[in-house]
C-alpha positions in Angstrom: 49.0 -59.8 72.2 48.3 -59.4 75.8 48.4 -62.3 78.3 44.7 -61.8 79.1 43.8 -62.8 75.5 45.9 -66.0 75.4 43.3 -68.4 76.9 40.6 -67.2 74.4 42.9 -67.7 71.5 43.9 -71.2 72.7 40.3 -72.1 73.2 39.5 -70.9 69.7 42.4 -72.9 68.2 41.3 -76.0 70.0 37.8 -75.6 68.8 38.9 -75.2 65.2 41.2 -78.3 65.5 38.3 -80.3 66.9 36.0 -79.3 64.1 38.6 -80.2 61.5 39.0 -83.6 63.0 35.3 -84.2 63.1 35.0 -83.2 59.4 37.9 -85.5 58.4 36.9 -88.4 60.6 33.1 -88.0 60.2 32.5 -91.2 58.1 34.8 -93.3 60.2 33.2 -92.1 63.4 29.7 -92.9 61.9 30.9 -96.3 61.0 32.4 -96.9 64.4 29.1 -96.0 66.0 27.1 -98.5 63.9 24.5 -99.7 64.7 22.5 -96.9 66.2 19.1 -98.3 65.1 17.6 -101.7 64.1 19.1 -103.7 61.3 16.9 -105.5 58.8 17.7 -109.0 57.5 15.7 -109.5 54.3 14.7 -113.1 53.7 13.7 -113.4 50.0 11.3 -116.2 50.7 8.1 -116.8 52.7 8.4 -117.7 56.4 8.9 -121.4 57.4 11.7 -122.4 55.0 15.4 -122.9 55.7 16.4 -119.4 54.7 13.9 -118.1 57.2 14.8 -120.6 59.9 18.5 -119.7 59.7 17.9 -116.0 59.7 15.6 -116.2 62.8 18.2 -118.4 64.6 20.9 -115.8 63.9 19.0 -112.5 64.4 18.7 -112.7 68.2 22.4 -113.6 68.5 23.3 -110.5 66.5 20.9 -108.4 68.5 22.7 -109.4 71.7 26.1 -108.9 70.3 25.4 -105.4 68.9 22.8 -104.0 71.3 20.3 -103.3 68.5 17.5 -105.3 67.1 18.2 -107.4 64.0 14.7 -107.8 62.4 13.8 -110.6 59.9 11.8 -109.2 57.0 10.3 -111.8 54.6 10.0 -110.6 51.0 9.3 -113.7 48.9 8.6 -113.9 45.2 10.2 -114.8 41.8 12.6 -117.4 43.1 14.1 -115.0 45.7 14.6 -112.2 43.2 12.1 -109.8 44.7 13.7 -109.6 48.2 17.2 -109.7 46.7 16.4 -106.7 44.5 15.2 -104.8 47.5 18.6 -105.2 49.2 20.5 -104.5 46.0 18.9 -101.1 45.9 19.0 -100.4 49.6 21.4 -97.8 51.2 24.8 -99.2 51.8 25.0 -98.1 55.4 24.9 -101.5 57.1 21.2 -101.4 58.1 19.9 -103.7 55.4 21.3 -107.2 54.9 20.2 -110.2 52.8 20.1 -113.8 53.7 21.1 -115.0 50.3 21.1 -118.5 48.9 22.6 -120.7 46.3 19.5 -119.7 44.3 19.8 -115.9 44.5 23.6 -115.9 44.2 24.5 -119.1 42.3 21.6 -120.1 40.1 19.3 -117.3 39.1 21.7 -115.4 36.8 22.0 -118.5 34.6 18.3 -119.3 34.8 16.5 -116.0 34.3 16.9 -114.2 31.0 17.2 -110.9 32.8 17.5 -109.8 36.5 16.9 -106.3 38.0 20.2 -106.7 39.9 23.6 -108.1 39.4 24.3 -110.8 42.1 28.0 -110.2 41.9 28.4 -106.4 41.4 25.5 -105.3 43.6 26.5 -107.2 46.7 29.3 -107.6 49.2 29.5 -111.1 50.6 29.7 -111.1 54.5 29.8 -114.7 55.5 28.4 -118.2 54.7 26.0 -119.1 57.5 25.4 -122.8 56.7 25.4 -125.4 54.0 22.6 -128.0 53.8 21.7 -131.0 51.7 18.2 -131.2 50.1 16.1 -134.2 50.8 14.0 -136.0 48.2 10.7 -136.7 50.0 7.2 -137.8 49.2 3.8 -137.2 50.9 3.7 -140.3 53.1 0.2 -141.4 52.0 1.1 -141.0 48.3 4.3 -143.0 48.8 2.3 -145.8 50.4 -0.4 -145.7 47.8 2.1 -146.0 44.9 4.4 -148.4 46.8 7.4 -146.0 46.3 10.0 -146.7 48.9 13.3 -145.9 47.1 14.7 -143.6 44.5 14.7 -146.5 42.1 11.0 -147.1 42.8 10.3 -143.4 42.0 12.2 -143.5 38.8 10.5 -146.6 37.6 7.0 -145.2 38.4 7.8 -141.9 36.6 9.0 -143.6 33.5 5.8 -145.5 33.3 3.6 -142.6 34.3 5.1 -139.4 32.9 3.4 -136.3 34.4 1.3 -138.2 36.9 3.2 -136.7 39.9 3.8 -133.1 40.6 7.0 -131.6 42.2 6.7 -128.7 44.6 9.5 -126.2 45.1 10.2 -123.0 47.0 10.2 -121.1 43.7 11.5 -121.2 40.2 15.3 -121.1 40.1 15.8 -122.2 43.7 18.2 -125.0 44.6 15.0 -127.0 45.4 13.7 -126.6 41.9 17.1 -127.2 40.2 17.7 -130.4 42.3 14.5 -131.8 40.8 15.3 -130.6 37.3 18.7 -132.3 37.5 17.1 -135.5 38.7 14.6 -135.3 35.8 17.3 -134.7 33.2 19.5 -137.5 34.4 16.7 -140.1 34.6 14.7 -139.0 31.5 11.5 -138.5 33.6 8.9 -135.8 33.8 7.0 -134.2 36.7 4.9 -131.1 36.7 6.7 -128.3 38.6 4.7 -126.3 41.0 6.6 -123.2 42.3 5.7 -121.6 45.6 6.9 -118.4 47.4 9.0 -120.4 49.8 9.4 -123.9 51.4 6.9 -123.1 54.1 3.8 -122.9 51.9 5.1 -125.7 49.6 5.5 -128.0 52.7 1.9 -127.3 53.8 0.6 -128.6 50.5 3.1 -131.5 50.5 1.9 -132.7 53.9 -1.7 -132.0 52.9 -1.5 -134.1 49.8 -1.9 -131.4 47.2 1.7 -131.8 46.2 3.3 -135.2 45.7 7.0 -134.7 46.2 9.7 -132.2 46.8 13.5 -131.8 47.0 13.4 -129.6 50.1 16.2 -128.1 52.2 16.6 -130.6 55.0 16.2 -128.2 58.0 12.8 -127.0 56.9 11.5 -130.6 56.4 13.1 -132.2 59.4 10.2 -131.8 61.8 7.7 -133.3 59.3 10.0 -136.2 58.6 10.4 -136.9 62.3 6.6 -136.7 62.7 6.2 -139.4 60.0 4.3 -137.0 57.7 6.9 -137.1 54.9 8.8 -140.1 53.6 12.5 -139.3 52.8 13.9 -141.3 49.9 17.4 -139.7 49.7 19.5 -136.7 50.4 21.0 -134.8 47.5 24.5 -134.3 48.9 27.6 -136.3 48.0 27.6 -137.9 51.5 24.9 -138.9 53.9 23.7 -136.4 56.4 24.5 -137.0 60.1 21.0 -135.8 60.8 19.5 -138.6 58.8 22.2 -141.3 58.8 19.9 -144.1 57.6 18.8 -142.2 54.5 21.0 -142.8 51.4 22.2 -140.2 48.9 20.5 -139.9 45.6 23.6 -141.4 43.9 23.6 -144.4 46.3 20.0 -145.2 45.8 19.4 -144.1 42.2 21.5 -146.6 40.2 23.8 -145.9 37.3 21.6 -143.1 35.8 22.2 -140.9 38.9 25.9 -141.5 39.3 27.6 -138.2 40.2 24.3 -136.5 41.3 24.8 -133.7 43.8 22.7 -130.6 44.4 23.2 -129.1 47.9 22.2 -125.7 49.1 23.9 -122.9 51.1 22.8 -119.7 52.9 24.8 -116.6 53.7 24.6 -112.9 54.6 25.3 -110.3 52.0 25.1 -106.5 52.0 24.7 -103.9 49.3 27.9 -102.9 47.5 29.7 -100.1 49.2 28.8 -101.1 52.7 31.8 -100.1 54.9 34.4 -102.9 55.3 34.6 -102.4 59.0 30.8 -103.1 59.3 31.1 -106.1 57.1 34.0 -107.5 59.1 32.3 -106.9 62.5 29.1 -108.7 61.3 31.2 -111.7 60.0 33.1 -111.9 63.3 30.0 -111.9 65.4 28.3 -114.5 63.1 31.3 -116.8 63.3 31.4 -116.4 67.1 27.7 -117.3 67.4 27.9 -120.3 65.0 30.9 -121.6 67.0 29.0 -121.9 70.3 28.0 -125.4 71.3 24.3 -124.4 71.6 24.1 -123.1 68.0 26.2 -126.0 66.7 23.9 -128.5 68.3 20.8 -126.6 67.1 21.8 -126.4 63.4 23.4 -129.8 63.1 20.3 -131.5 64.5 18.3 -129.9 61.7 20.8 -131.0 59.0 22.6 -127.7 58.6 26.4 -127.4 58.7 27.4 -124.1 60.3 30.2 -122.0 58.7 30.9 -118.4 59.5 33.8 -118.1 56.9 35.4 -114.8 55.9 34.1 -112.4 53.3 36.9 -113.4 51.0 36.2 -117.1 51.4 32.5 -116.5 50.8 33.3 -114.4 47.7 35.3 -117.3 46.3 32.5 -119.8 47.0 29.9 -117.6 45.1 32.2 -117.4 42.1 32.6 -121.2 42.0 28.9 -121.7 42.4 28.0 -119.4 39.4 30.2 -121.6 37.2 28.8 -124.9 38.6 25.1 -124.0 38.4 25.4 -122.4 35.0 26.4 -125.9 33.8 23.6 -127.6 35.7 21.0 -125.2 34.2 22.2 -125.8 30.7 22.5 -129.6 31.1 19.0 -129.9 32.7 17.3 -127.6 30.3 15.6 -125.9 33.2 13.4 -122.9 32.5 11.6 -120.4 34.6 7.9 -121.2 34.7 
């Protein structure tokens, strides 16, 4: 081989080596470049509820962190199952996420006779965004008309007037629905359940007087409570909420029949199974960073939400525990899908 041919050969060998590296590292390189286009966060409920509020608080923070738009896409229906199924069947490339809930990933598998997705096998937990209590609240005029000022007053009225009040919810199988069913089973009372496609439309009817009461997630109801349009009787958590310190828990206000009552909610990001772990971890880290800022802490705590940002492993363990807990609640309450 003549010296004049050496550079050409070296160039060719270098080119071959580079091509081999690209072929081997192609998937990793693609993952490292993520995101190169907008990312969709599917909210499986209508706009205006807590799931939507949290997603819209988080989306701009993630947009800034990753330099691509994170877009909230509301796909309500069937207690969150419609939107959840969309994400379960989406490509696992990191461009479709779900703002899941205790309903979609803790309750629905026990409540629905069949689901088009498996909440465990079809999803990778990314991070818990926030936990919130529900709040038992009445239309303020209805409460005044019936002289219902406490949980004990409500229970007494319902025992004497079964079926006279209706109970709105964000959909069959949601924590809002199950909180009401648990109350009914423990007190031996009956209310007609009216499921909506999310807390937003349910609240409109509650404030307007079409619906009588609701066990809503606290953040979505906070503005109406502060405006005096809804009367809060109790929160459904084991402890009082710092956002409503003067409002007792259901257990505190409900008497012996409601001892041990607790039905809180949570919300977190999930991705389709097979989403690359480095993408999952990057999202979790940025969510945790955002939720740790004073501005976001203040914003969420003022609405009654407790920020989290835990690891994928911790969120996975939480979901496993919640499946067991809510299966017991569904069975004990006799709750059924309407």
